[in-house]
N, C-alpha and C positions, 0 to 999 in steps of 0.2 A: 086667422087669415094667413095664407102662405107667404113665405118670404121669396120674392122673385128677384133674381139678379140677371141682368142682360149685359153681355160684353159687346161693346160697339167700337166703331171708329168714327171720326168726325165726318167723313165724306162718303158714307155708305147708305145708298138708297134703301137697301133691305133693312138696315137698322131703323131707319125712319119709319118704314112700313110696320115693323114689329112693334116699335114703341107706340105707334098710332093705334094698333089693335089693342094693346094693353091699356092705353088711355081710354079707348072706347068702352072697354070692359069695366073701367072704373077701378082698376087695381093699382096699388102703389108698387113701384119697383125701384131697385137700386141699379143705376147705370154705371158700368165700369168702362171707361174709355181706355182702350189698349193701343191706340194709334201711336203714342210716343213713349211707351214704356215696354221694352222688350221682356222684362221680367214678368210683368202682368200678363202679357200675351202668352208667354211660355206657360204660366200657371193656367190660363184659360185652355190652352191646347191640351195640357195634362188632364184637366177636369173633363174636357169634352172628348176624351178618348182618341186624341190625335187630330181632331178636326181643327183647322186653323182659320177657317173663314169666319166672318162676322155677319150677323150677330150669332152668339151662342147664348142660349137661354136656359136658366136653371130655376127650378121651383123646389124650395126646401132642400137645397144642395143636390137635387136629383136632376139629371140631364133631361130637359124637355125637348130640345132640338134647336134648329135654326129657324129662320123666318118661314121658309116653305113648310117645314114640319109643323110649326105653330098654326099656320093657316090651314093645313090639312086636318089638324085636330079640330079646328074651329068648324070646318065644313062637315066633319064627321059627328059634330055635336059633343065632343069629348073635352074641349078646352076648359069650359066653365068649371067642371068638377075638379080639374087639376089645379086651377088657379084659386079656387075657393073650396077646399075640401071641408066636408061636414064634420 
């Protein structure tokens, strides 16, 4: 099973939507709250190629995208294979 990490903040509706989809898929994920830790947020921005909005989602340390990107992958039928590689 893939290791999924999602960077979030406490009051982000897109974070809630992204986590809800991951839960619906039945996959475990690690949530990293960057709302009160500038160092963690800086690390997230570096990993996400300069993107500073949340959520930022990674699968096995590879950038998956943000909430919109994850839902686009879901609509295209590509998300499951990324979350559960064979």
